[in-house]
PyMOL Python script that loads the backbone (N, CA, C, O; Angstrom):
from pymol import cmd

cmd.read_pdbstr("""\
ATOM      1  N   UNK A   1     108.769  98.418  79.017  1.00  0.00           N
ATOM      2  CA  UNK A   1     109.325  98.007  80.289  1.00  0.00           C
ATOM      3  C   UNK A   1     108.278  97.181  81.032  1.00  0.00           C
ATOM      4  O   UNK A   1     107.095  97.520  81.034  1.00  0.00           O
ATOM      5  N   UNK A   2     108.712  96.126  81.645  1.00  0.00           N
ATOM      6  CA  UNK A   2     107.835  95.282  82.442  1.00  0.00           C
ATOM      7  C   UNK A   2     108.159  95.482  83.920  1.00  0.00           C
ATOM      8  O   UNK A   2     109.324  95.577  84.305  1.00  0.00           O
ATOM      9  N   UNK A   3     107.126  95.542  84.728  1.00  0.00           N
ATOM     10  CA  UNK A   3     107.330  95.755  86.153  1.00  0.00           C
ATOM     11  C   UNK A   3     106.533  94.724  86.933  1.00  0.00           C
ATOM     12  O   UNK A   3     105.346  94.518  86.680  1.00  0.00           O
ATOM     13  N   UNK A   4     107.187  94.090  87.868  1.00  0.00           N
ATOM     14  CA  UNK A   4     106.510  93.228  88.829  1.00  0.00           C
ATOM     15  C   UNK A   4     106.464  93.968  90.145  1.00  0.00           C
ATOM     16  O   UNK A   4     107.421  94.652  90.511  1.00  0.00           O
ATOM     17  N   UNK A   5     105.362  93.838  90.859  1.00  0.00           N
ATOM     18  CA  UNK A   5     105.230  94.554  92.129  1.00  0.00           C
ATOM     19  C   UNK A   5     105.053  93.571  93.275  1.00  0.00           C
ATOM     20  O   UNK A   5     104.423  92.526  93.109  1.00  0.00           O
ATOM     21  N   UNK A   6     105.606  93.900  94.439  1.00  0.00           N
ATOM     22  CA  UNK A   6     105.430  93.045  95.599  1.00  0.00           C
ATOM     23  C   UNK A   6     104.015  93.188  96.151  1.00  0.00           C
ATOM     24  O   UNK A   6     103.490  94.294  96.280  1.00  0.00           O
ATOM     25  N   UNK A   7     103.416  92.054  96.473  1.00  0.00           N
ATOM     26  CA  UNK A   7     102.087  92.037  97.067  1.00  0.00           C
ATOM     27  C   UNK A   7     102.053  90.968  98.152  1.00  0.00           C
ATOM     28  O   UNK A   7     102.798  89.990  98.108  1.00  0.00           O
ATOM     29  N   UNK A   8     101.172  91.177  99.126  1.00  0.00           N
ATOM     30  CA  UNK A   8     101.007  90.221 100.209  1.00  0.00           C
ATOM     31  C   UNK A   8      99.829  89.308  99.890  1.00  0.00           C
ATOM     32  O   UNK A   8      98.744  89.784  99.557  1.00  0.00           O
ATOM     33  N   UNK A   9     100.039  88.004  99.990  1.00  0.00           N
ATOM     34  CA  UNK A   9      98.976  87.029  99.736  1.00  0.00           C
ATOM     35  C   UNK A   9      98.017  87.053 100.927  1.00  0.00           C
ATOM     36  O   UNK A   9      98.428  86.851 102.070  1.00  0.00           O
ATOM     37  N   UNK A  10      96.726  87.305 100.645  1.00  0.00           N
ATOM     38  CA  UNK A  10      95.745  87.390 101.725  1.00  0.00           C
ATOM     39  C   UNK A  10      94.683  86.294 101.648  1.00  0.00           C
ATOM     40  O   UNK A  10      93.913  86.112 102.591  1.00  0.00           O
ATOM     41  N   UNK A  11      94.638  85.562 100.533  1.00  0.00           N
ATOM     42  CA  UNK A  11      93.700  84.448 100.407  1.00  0.00           C
ATOM     43  C   UNK A  11      94.242  83.501  99.352  1.00  0.00           C
ATOM     44  O   UNK A  11      94.833  83.934  98.363  1.00  0.00           O
ATOM     45  N   UNK A  12      94.041  82.212  99.566  1.00  0.00           N
ATOM     46  CA  UNK A  12      94.503  81.213  98.611  1.00  0.00           C
ATOM     47  C   UNK A  12      93.380  80.222  98.337  1.00  0.00           C
ATOM     48  O   UNK A  12      92.769  79.675  99.255  1.00  0.00           O
ATOM     49  N   UNK A  13      93.129  80.009  97.065  1.00  0.00           N
ATOM     50  CA  UNK A  13      92.250  78.947  96.578  1.00  0.00           C
ATOM     51  C   UNK A  13      92.967  78.376  95.357  1.00  0.00           C
ATOM     52  O   UNK A  13      92.527  78.526  94.217  1.00  0.00           O
ATOM     53  N   UNK A  14      94.087  77.716  95.642  1.00  0.00           N
ATOM     54  CA  UNK A  14      95.013  77.285  94.596  1.00  0.00           C
ATOM     55  C   UNK A  14      94.262  76.637  93.441  1.00  0.00           C
ATOM     56  O   UNK A  14      93.437  75.751  93.663  1.00  0.00           O
ATOM     57  N   UNK A  15      94.532  77.063  92.219  1.00  0.00           N
ATOM     58  CA  UNK A  15      95.688  77.771  91.702  1.00  0.00           C
ATOM     59  C   UNK A  15      95.525  79.292  91.613  1.00  0.00           C
ATOM     60  O   UNK A  15      96.271  79.949  90.888  1.00  0.00           O
ATOM     61  N   UNK A  16      94.574  79.845  92.330  1.00  0.00           N
ATOM     62  CA  UNK A  16      94.459  81.302  92.346  1.00  0.00           C
ATOM     63  C   UNK A  16      94.510  81.794  93.783  1.00  0.00           C
ATOM     64  O   UNK A  16      94.514  81.006  94.729  1.00  0.00           O
ATOM     65  N   UNK A  17      94.547  83.090  93.925  1.00  0.00           N
ATOM     66  CA  UNK A  17      94.573  83.681  95.254  1.00  0.00           C
ATOM     67  C   UNK A  17      94.251  85.160  95.154  1.00  0.00           C
ATOM     68  O   UNK A  17      93.985  85.679  94.070  1.00  0.00           O
ATOM     69  N   UNK A  18      94.279  85.823  96.283  1.00  0.00           N
ATOM     70  CA  UNK A  18      94.083  87.270  96.328  1.00  0.00           C
ATOM     71  C   UNK A  18      95.295  87.855  97.035  1.00  0.00           C
ATOM     72  O   UNK A  18      95.747  87.349  98.062  1.00  0.00           O
ATOM     73  N   UNK A  19      95.807  88.936  96.456  1.00  0.00           N
ATOM     74  CA  UNK A  19      96.953  89.623  97.038  1.00  0.00           C
ATOM     75  C   UNK A  19      96.611  91.100  97.194  1.00  0.00           C
ATOM     76  O   UNK A  19      95.715  91.620  96.528  1.00  0.00           O
ATOM     77  N   UNK A  20      97.352  91.772  98.097  1.00  0.00           N
ATOM     78  CA  UNK A  20      97.084  93.172  98.407  1.00  0.00           C
ATOM     79  C   UNK A  20      98.388  93.945  98.475  1.00  0.00           C
ATOM     80  O   UNK A  20      99.399  93.456  98.978  1.00  0.00           O
ATOM     81  N   UNK A  21      98.339  95.160  97.958  1.00  0.00           N
ATOM     82  CA  UNK A  21      99.463  96.097  98.082  1.00  0.00           C
ATOM     83  C   UNK A  21      98.912  97.508  98.070  1.00  0.00           C
ATOM     84  O   UNK A  21      98.132  97.871  97.190  1.00  0.00           O
ATOM     85  N   UNK A  22      99.317  98.305  99.050  1.00  0.00           N
ATOM     86  CA  UNK A  22      98.925  99.716  99.116  1.00  0.00           C
ATOM     87  C   UNK A  22      97.405  99.893  99.082  1.00  0.00           C
ATOM     88  O   UNK A  22      96.902 100.852  98.498  1.00  0.00           O
ATOM     89  N   UNK A  23      96.680  98.966  99.708  1.00  0.00           N
ATOM     90  CA  UNK A  23      95.223  99.064  99.778  1.00  0.00           C
ATOM     91  C   UNK A  23      94.491  98.519  98.569  1.00  0.00           C
ATOM     92  O   UNK A  23      93.260  98.512  98.544  1.00  0.00           O
ATOM     93  N   UNK A  24      95.222  98.063  97.570  1.00  0.00           N
ATOM     94  CA  UNK A  24      94.614  97.508  96.359  1.00  0.00           C
ATOM     95  C   UNK A  24      94.676  95.985  96.433  1.00  0.00           C
ATOM     96  O   UNK A  24      95.737  95.399  96.651  1.00  0.00           O
ATOM     97  N   UNK A  25      93.515  95.359  96.246  1.00  0.00           N
ATOM     98  CA  UNK A  25      93.449  93.899  96.243  1.00  0.00           C
ATOM     99  C   UNK A  25      93.182  93.430  94.821  1.00  0.00           C
ATOM    100  O   UNK A  25      92.450  94.073  94.068  1.00  0.00           O
ATOM    101  N   UNK A  26      93.785  92.301  94.464  1.00  0.00           N
ATOM    102  CA  UNK A  26      93.532  91.737  93.141  1.00  0.00           C
ATOM    103  C   UNK A  26      93.671  90.233  93.171  1.00  0.00           C
ATOM    104  O   UNK A  26      94.436  89.677  93.959  1.00  0.00           O
ATOM    105  N   UNK A  27      92.923  89.589  92.305  1.00  0.00           N
ATOM    106  CA  UNK A  27      93.042  88.149  92.152  1.00  0.00           C
ATOM    107  C   UNK A  27      94.311  87.880  91.354  1.00  0.00           C
ATOM    108  O   UNK A  27      94.591  88.544  90.356  1.00  0.00           O
ATOM    109  N   UNK A  28      95.065  86.901  91.812  1.00  0.00           N
ATOM    110  CA  UNK A  28      96.317  86.566  91.137  1.00  0.00           C
ATOM    111  C   UNK A  28      96.357  85.074  90.850  1.00  0.00           C
ATOM    112  O   UNK A  28      95.707  84.277  91.526  1.00  0.00           O
ATOM    113  N   UNK A  29      97.122  84.717  89.848  1.00  0.00           N
ATOM    114  CA  UNK A  29      97.377  83.314  89.542  1.00  0.00           C
ATOM    115  C   UNK A  29      98.575  82.828  90.329  1.00  0.00           C
ATOM    116  O   UNK A  29      99.591  83.516  90.426  1.00  0.00           O
ATOM    117  N   UNK A  30      98.449  81.647  90.886  1.00  0.00           N
ATOM    118  CA  UNK A  30      99.544  81.056  91.669  1.00  0.00           C
ATOM    119  C   UNK A  30     100.169  79.848  90.970  1.00  0.00           C
ATOM    120  O   UNK A  30     100.989  79.144  91.559  1.00  0.00           O
ATOM    121  N   UNK A  31      99.782  79.608  89.718  1.00  0.00           N
ATOM    122  CA  UNK A  31     100.229  78.423  88.998  1.00  0.00           C
ATOM    123  C   UNK A  31     101.744  78.321  88.863  1.00  0.00           C
ATOM    124  O   UNK A  31     102.275  77.220  88.718  1.00  0.00           O
ATOM    125  N   UNK A  32     102.439  79.439  88.908  1.00  0.00           N
ATOM    126  CA  UNK A  32     103.894  79.429  88.739  1.00  0.00           C
ATOM    127  C   UNK A  32     104.642  79.203  90.047  1.00  0.00           C
ATOM    128  O   UNK A  32     105.872  79.151  90.069  1.00  0.00           O
ATOM    129  N   UNK A  33     103.888  79.069  91.133  1.00  0.00           N
ATOM    130  CA  UNK A  33     104.472  78.831  92.457  1.00  0.00           C
ATOM    131  C   UNK A  33     104.055  77.433  92.914  1.00  0.00           C
ATOM    132  O   UNK A  33     102.886  77.074  92.773  1.00  0.00           O
ATOM    133  N   UNK A  34     104.970  76.642  93.455  1.00  0.00           N
ATOM    134  CA  UNK A  34     104.568  75.334  93.981  1.00  0.00           C
ATOM    135  C   UNK A  34     103.530  75.506  95.097  1.00  0.00           C
ATOM    136  O   UNK A  34     103.706  76.325  95.998  1.00  0.00           O
ATOM    137  N   UNK A  35     102.458  74.730  95.025  1.00  0.00           N
ATOM    138  CA  UNK A  35     101.347  74.866  95.971  1.00  0.00           C
ATOM    139  C   UNK A  35     101.800  74.759  97.421  1.00  0.00           C
ATOM    140  O   UNK A  35     101.284  75.475  98.279  1.00  0.00           O
ATOM    141  N   UNK A  36     102.740  73.893  97.705  1.00  0.00           N
ATOM    142  CA  UNK A  36     103.187  73.686  99.083  1.00  0.00           C
ATOM    143  C   UNK A  36     104.201  74.734  99.546  1.00  0.00           C
ATOM    144  O   UNK A  36     104.665  74.674 100.684  1.00  0.00           O
ATOM    145  N   UNK A  37     104.549  75.684  98.689  1.00  0.00           N
ATOM    146  CA  UNK A  37     105.546  76.702  99.039  1.00  0.00           C
ATOM    147  C   UNK A  37     104.946  78.088  99.247  1.00  0.00           C
ATOM    148  O   UNK A  37     105.678  79.041  99.514  1.00  0.00           O
ATOM    149  N   UNK A  38     103.627  78.215  99.130  1.00  0.00           N
ATOM    150  CA  UNK A  38     102.998  79.528  99.253  1.00  0.00           C
ATOM    151  C   UNK A  38     101.902  79.465 100.311  1.00  0.00           C
ATOM    152  O   UNK A  38     101.110  78.524 100.346  1.00  0.00           O
ATOM    153  N   UNK A  39     101.866  80.487 101.178  1.00  0.00           N
ATOM    154  CA  UNK A  39     100.836  80.503 102.221  1.00  0.00           C
ATOM    155  C   UNK A  39     100.363  81.937 102.453  1.00  0.00           C
ATOM    156  O   UNK A  39     101.026  82.893 102.049  1.00  0.00           O
ATOM    157  N   UNK A  40      99.225  82.073 103.098  1.00  0.00           N
ATOM    158  CA  UNK A  40      98.688  83.389 103.419  1.00  0.00           C
ATOM    159  C   UNK A  40      99.714  84.141 104.272  1.00  0.00           C
ATOM    160  O   UNK A  40     100.284  83.589 105.214  1.00  0.00           O
ATOM    161  N   UNK A  41      99.934  85.395 103.926  1.00  0.00           N
ATOM    162  CA  UNK A  41     100.910  86.221 104.628  1.00  0.00           C
ATOM    163  C   UNK A  41     102.239  86.329 103.904  1.00  0.00           C
ATOM    164  O   UNK A  41     103.049  87.200 104.220  1.00  0.00           O
ATOM    165  N   UNK A  42     102.475  85.449 102.930  1.00  0.00           N
ATOM    166  CA  UNK A  42     103.712  85.523 102.147  1.00  0.00           C
ATOM    167  C   UNK A  42     103.674  86.734 101.225  1.00  0.00           C
ATOM    168  O   UNK A  42     102.604  87.209 100.844  1.00  0.00           O
ATOM    169  N   UNK A  43     104.846  87.217 100.877  1.00  0.00           N
ATOM    170  CA  UNK A  43     104.981  88.292  99.893  1.00  0.00           C
ATOM    171  C   UNK A  43     105.482  87.682  98.595  1.00  0.00           C
ATOM    172  O   UNK A  43     106.372  86.831  98.585  1.00  0.00           O
ATOM    173  N   UNK A  44     104.885  88.143  97.496  1.00  0.00           N
ATOM    174  CA  UNK A  44     105.262  87.637  96.181  1.00  0.00           C
ATOM    175  C   UNK A  44     105.399  88.810  95.218  1.00  0.00           C
ATOM    176  O   UNK A  44     104.797  89.867  95.408  1.00  0.00           O
ATOM    177  N   UNK A  45     106.202  88.598  94.183  1.00  0.00           N
ATOM    178  CA  UNK A  45     106.256  89.551  93.078  1.00  0.00           C
ATOM    179  C   UNK A  45     105.154  89.146  92.106  1.00  0.00           C
ATOM    180  O   UNK A  45     105.083  87.995  91.676  1.00  0.00           O
ATOM    181  N   UNK A  46     104.289  90.110  91.763  1.00  0.00           N
ATOM    182  CA  UNK A  46     103.190  89.853  90.830  1.00  0.00           C
ATOM    183  C   UNK A  46     103.494  90.572  89.523  1.00  0.00           C
ATOM    184  O   UNK A  46     103.755  91.775  89.497  1.00  0.00           O
ATOM    185  N   UNK A  47     103.454  89.807  88.445  1.00  0.00           N
ATOM    186  CA  UNK A  47     103.687  90.341  87.097  1.00  0.00           C
ATOM    187  C   UNK A  47     102.578  89.826  86.193  1.00  0.00           C
ATOM    188  O   UNK A  47     102.327  88.623  86.130  1.00  0.00           O
ATOM    189  N   UNK A  48     101.926  90.729  85.503  1.00  0.00           N
ATOM    190  CA  UNK A  48     100.776  90.431  84.629  1.00  0.00           C
ATOM    191  C   UNK A  48      99.774  89.476  85.287  1.00  0.00           C
ATOM    192  O   UNK A  48      99.241  88.572  84.643  1.00  0.00           O
ATOM    193  N   UNK A  49      99.534  89.695  86.572  1.00  0.00           N
ATOM    194  CA  UNK A  49      98.512  88.936  87.278  1.00  0.00           C
ATOM    195  C   UNK A  49      98.949  87.608  87.860  1.00  0.00           C
ATOM    196  O   UNK A  49      98.124  86.881  88.415  1.00  0.00           O
ATOM    197  N   UNK A  50     100.218  87.274  87.749  1.00  0.00           N
ATOM    198  CA  UNK A  50     100.723  85.999  88.264  1.00  0.00           C
ATOM    199  C   UNK A  50     101.827  86.226  89.289  1.00  0.00           C
ATOM    200  O   UNK A  50     102.699  87.074  89.099  1.00  0.00           O
ATOM    201  N   UNK A  51     101.784  85.461  90.374  1.00  0.00           N
ATOM    202  CA  UNK A  51     102.884  85.451  91.334  1.00  0.00           C
ATOM    203  C   UNK A  51     104.044  84.724  90.676  1.00  0.00           C
ATOM    204  O   UNK A  51     103.910  83.575  90.257  1.00  0.00           O
ATOM    205  N   UNK A  52     105.192  85.403  90.587  1.00  0.00           N
ATOM    206  CA  UNK A  52     106.325  84.791  89.890  1.00  0.00           C
ATOM    207  C   UNK A  52     107.508  84.497  90.804  1.00  0.00           C
ATOM    208  O   UNK A  52     108.419  83.758  90.432  1.00  0.00           O
ATOM    209  N   UNK A  53     107.491  85.079  92.000  1.00  0.00           N
ATOM    210  CA  UNK A  53     108.613  84.866  92.918  1.00  0.00           C
ATOM    211  C   UNK A  53     108.185  85.218  94.333  1.00  0.00           C
ATOM    212  O   UNK A  53     107.439  86.172  94.551  1.00  0.00           O
ATOM    213  N   UNK A  54     108.662  84.445  95.281  1.00  0.00           N
ATOM    214  CA  UNK A  54     108.409  84.721  96.694  1.00  0.00           C
ATOM    215  C   UNK A  54     109.553  85.569  97.242  1.00  0.00           C
ATOM    216  O   UNK A  54     110.707  85.387  96.854  1.00  0.00           O
ATOM    217  N   UNK A  55     109.230  86.502  98.152  1.00  0.00           N
ATOM    218  CA  UNK A  55     110.256  87.299  98.797  1.00  0.00           C
ATOM    219  C   UNK A  55     109.824  87.593 100.223  1.00  0.00           C
ATOM    220  O   UNK A  55     108.666  87.383 100.583  1.00  0.00           O
ATOM    221  N   UNK A  56     110.756  88.078 101.033  1.00  0.00           N
ATOM    222  CA  UNK A  56     110.390  88.376 102.414  1.00  0.00           C
ATOM    223  C   UNK A  56     109.919  89.827 102.535  1.00  0.00           C
ATOM    224  O   UNK A  56     110.069  90.614 101.601  1.00  0.00           O
ATOM    225  N   UNK A  57     109.354  90.171 103.683  1.00  0.00           N
ATOM    226  CA  UNK A  57     108.783  91.499 103.898  1.00  0.00           C
ATOM    227  C   UNK A  57     109.823  92.598 103.710  1.00  0.00           C
ATOM    228  O   UNK A  57     109.524  93.644 103.135  1.00  0.00           O
ATOM    229  N   UNK A  58     111.038  92.368 104.190  1.00  0.00           N
ATOM    230  CA  UNK A  58     112.092  93.376 104.065  1.00  0.00           C
ATOM    231  C   UNK A  58     112.385  93.662 102.586  1.00  0.00           C
ATOM    232  O   UNK A  58     112.543  94.820 102.196  1.00  0.00           O
ATOM    233  N   UNK A  59     112.457  92.622 101.776  1.00  0.00           N
ATOM    234  CA  UNK A  59     112.676  92.809 100.347  1.00  0.00           C
ATOM    235  C   UNK A  59     111.497  93.546  99.709  1.00  0.00           C
ATOM    236  O   UNK A  59     111.693  94.453  98.900  1.00  0.00           O
ATOM    237  N   UNK A  60     110.272  93.155 100.076  1.00  0.00           N
ATOM    238  CA  UNK A  60     109.073  93.803  99.523  1.00  0.00           C
ATOM    239  C   UNK A  60     109.067  95.290  99.879  1.00  0.00           C
ATOM    240  O   UNK A  60     108.787  96.131  99.025  1.00  0.00           O
ATOM    241  N   UNK A  61     109.370  95.612 101.121  1.00  0.00           N
ATOM    242  CA  UNK A  61     109.411  97.014 101.550  1.00  0.00           C
ATOM    243  C   UNK A  61     110.469  97.801 100.772  1.00  0.00           C
ATOM    244  O   UNK A  61     110.248  98.953 100.400  1.00  0.00           O
ATOM    245  N   UNK A  62     111.610  97.173 100.534  1.00  0.00           N
ATOM    246  CA  UNK A  62     112.673  97.835  99.778  1.00  0.00           C
ATOM    247  C   UNK A  62     112.267  98.120  98.341  1.00  0.00           C
ATOM    248  O   UNK A  62     112.561  99.188  97.804  1.00  0.00           O
ATOM    249  N   UNK A  63     111.594  97.167  97.725  1.00  0.00           N
ATOM    250  CA  UNK A  63     111.129  97.379  96.351  1.00  0.00           C
ATOM    251  C   UNK A  63     110.114  98.513  96.316  1.00  0.00           C
ATOM    252  O   UNK A  63     110.185  99.378  95.443  1.00  0.00           O
ATOM    253  N   UNK A  64     109.159  98.521  97.268  1.00  0.00           N
ATOM    254  CA  UNK A  64     108.162  99.590  97.294  1.00  0.00           C
ATOM    255  C   UNK A  64     108.795 100.950  97.554  1.00  0.00           C
ATOM    256  O   UNK A  64     108.342 101.955  97.007  1.00  0.00           O
ATOM    257  N   UNK A  65     109.825 100.996  98.372  1.00  0.00           N
ATOM    258  CA  UNK A  65     110.516 102.263  98.617  1.00  0.00           C
ATOM    259  C   UNK A  65     111.091 102.798  97.305  1.00  0.00           C
ATOM    260  O   UNK A  65     110.978 103.988  97.011  1.00  0.00           O
ATOM    261  N   UNK A  66     111.696 101.928  96.531  1.00  0.00           N
ATOM    262  CA  UNK A  66     112.265 102.331  95.243  1.00  0.00           C
ATOM    263  C   UNK A  66     111.170 102.721  94.255  1.00  0.00           C
ATOM    264  O   UNK A  66     111.291 103.737  93.570  1.00  0.00           O
ATOM    265  N   UNK A  67     110.098 101.925  94.174  1.00  0.00           N
ATOM    266  CA  UNK A  67     109.000 102.249  93.262  1.00  0.00           C
ATOM    267  C   UNK A  67     108.355 103.580  93.628  1.00  0.00           C
ATOM    268  O   UNK A  67     108.039 104.375  92.743  1.00  0.00           O
ATOM    269  N   UNK A  68     108.157 103.832  94.909  1.00  0.00           N
ATOM    270  CA  UNK A  68     107.578 105.106  95.342  1.00  0.00           C
ATOM    271  C   UNK A  68     108.462 106.280  94.921  1.00  0.00           C
ATOM    272  O   UNK A  68     107.960 107.320  94.494  1.00  0.00           O
ATOM    273  N   UNK A  69     109.773 106.110  95.042  1.00  0.00           N
ATOM    274  CA  UNK A  69     110.708 107.170  94.647  1.00  0.00           C
ATOM    275  C   UNK A  69     110.612 107.424  93.140  1.00  0.00           C
ATOM    276  O   UNK A  69     110.621 108.576  92.705  1.00  0.00           O
ATOM    277  N   UNK A  70     110.523 106.373  92.355  1.00  0.00           N
ATOM    278  CA  UNK A  70     110.385 106.512  90.902  1.00  0.00           C
ATOM    279  C   UNK A  70     109.088 107.242  90.564  1.00  0.00           C
ATOM    280  O   UNK A  70     109.082 108.141  89.723  1.00  0.00           O
ATOM    281  N   UNK A  71     107.996 106.861  91.211  1.00  0.00           N
ATOM    282  CA  UNK A  71     106.710 107.502  90.938  1.00  0.00           C
ATOM    283  C   UNK A  71     106.716 108.984  91.310  1.00  0.00           C
ATOM    284  O   UNK A  71     106.160 109.811  90.587  1.00  0.00           O
ATOM    285  N   UNK A  72     107.343 109.316  92.435  1.00  0.00           N
ATOM    286  CA  UNK A  72     107.454 110.727  92.825  1.00  0.00           C
ATOM    287  C   UNK A  72     108.243 111.518  91.775  1.00  0.00           C
ATOM    288  O   UNK A  72     107.861 112.633  91.418  1.00  0.00           O
ATOM    289  N   UNK A  73     109.328 110.949  91.290  1.00  0.00           N
ATOM    290  CA  UNK A  73     110.146 111.599  90.268  1.00  0.00           C
ATOM    291  C   UNK A  73     109.351 111.792  88.984  1.00  0.00           C
ATOM    292  O   UNK A  73     109.415 112.855  88.368  1.00  0.00           O
ATOM    293  N   UNK A  74     108.606 110.775  88.580  1.00  0.00           N
ATOM    294  CA  UNK A  74     107.798 110.881  87.365  1.00  0.00           C
ATOM    295  C   UNK A  74     106.726 111.956  87.517  1.00  0.00           C
ATOM    296  O   UNK A  74     106.469 112.713  86.580  1.00  0.00           O
ATOM    297  N   UNK A  75     106.103 112.026  88.687  1.00  0.00           N
ATOM    298  CA  UNK A  75     105.072 113.043  88.916  1.00  0.00           C
ATOM    299  C   UNK A  75     105.662 114.453  88.850  1.00  0.00           C
ATOM    300  O   UNK A  75     105.045 115.357  88.287  1.00  0.00           O
ATOM    301  N   UNK A  76     106.854 114.641  89.424  1.00  0.00           N
ATOM    302  CA  UNK A  76     107.501 115.948  89.374  1.00  0.00           C
ATOM    303  C   UNK A  76     107.816 116.336  87.934  1.00  0.00           C
ATOM    304  O   UNK A  76     107.643 117.491  87.545  1.00  0.00           O
ATOM    305  N   UNK A  77     108.279 115.369  87.142  1.00  0.00           N
ATOM    306  CA  UNK A  77     108.608 115.645  85.739  1.00  0.00           C
ATOM    307  C   UNK A  77     107.349 116.048  84.967  1.00  0.00           C
ATOM    308  O   UNK A  77     107.399 116.954  84.134  1.00  0.00           O
ATOM    309  N   UNK A  78     106.222 115.383  85.235  1.00  0.00           N
ATOM    310  CA  UNK A  78     104.968 115.732  84.561  1.00  0.00           C
ATOM    311  C   UNK A  78     104.508 117.131  84.950  1.00  0.00           C
ATOM    312  O   UNK A  78     104.014 117.880  84.108  1.00  0.00           O
ATOM    313  N   UNK A  79     104.668 117.482  86.215  1.00  0.00           N
ATOM    314  CA  UNK A  79     104.270 118.811  86.689  1.00  0.00           C
ATOM    315  C   UNK A  79     105.111 119.903  86.045  1.00  0.00           C
ATOM    316  O   UNK A  79     104.618 121.004  85.801  1.00  0.00           O
ATOM    317  N   UNK A  80     106.368 119.610  85.769  1.00  0.00           N
ATOM    318  CA  UNK A  80     107.282 120.596  85.187  1.00  0.00           C
ATOM    319  C   UNK A  80     107.234 120.642  83.667  1.00  0.00           C
ATOM    320  O   UNK A  80     107.873 121.497  83.054  1.00  0.00           O
ATOM    321  N   UNK A  81     106.490 119.740  83.059  1.00  0.00           N
ATOM    322  CA  UNK A  81     106.444 119.688  81.577  1.00  0.00           C
ATOM    323  C   UNK A  81     105.516 120.738  81.008  1.00  0.00           C
ATOM    324  O   UNK A  81     105.362 120.831  79.790  1.00  0.00           O
TER     325      UNK A  81
END
""", "prot")
cmd.dss("prot")
cmd.show_as("cartoon", "prot")
cmd.util.cbc("prot")
cmd.orient("prot")
């Protein structure tokens, strides 16, 4: 299974940048996003280290809500195993 996670762009030095989610910062590739369409403060889906899609904060929050629920469920299953 492949998972892309929403992250907030906090620095840009095109074609790379730095994004943050849940206190974790990482360098990301921006080559798949048009340079004039991405700016600091934007939310992007990051997959294997590359920004692959832009989304708004509401969408990013919704994805994280779902991911958090999945992680909680997985943790409960591990505890019960």
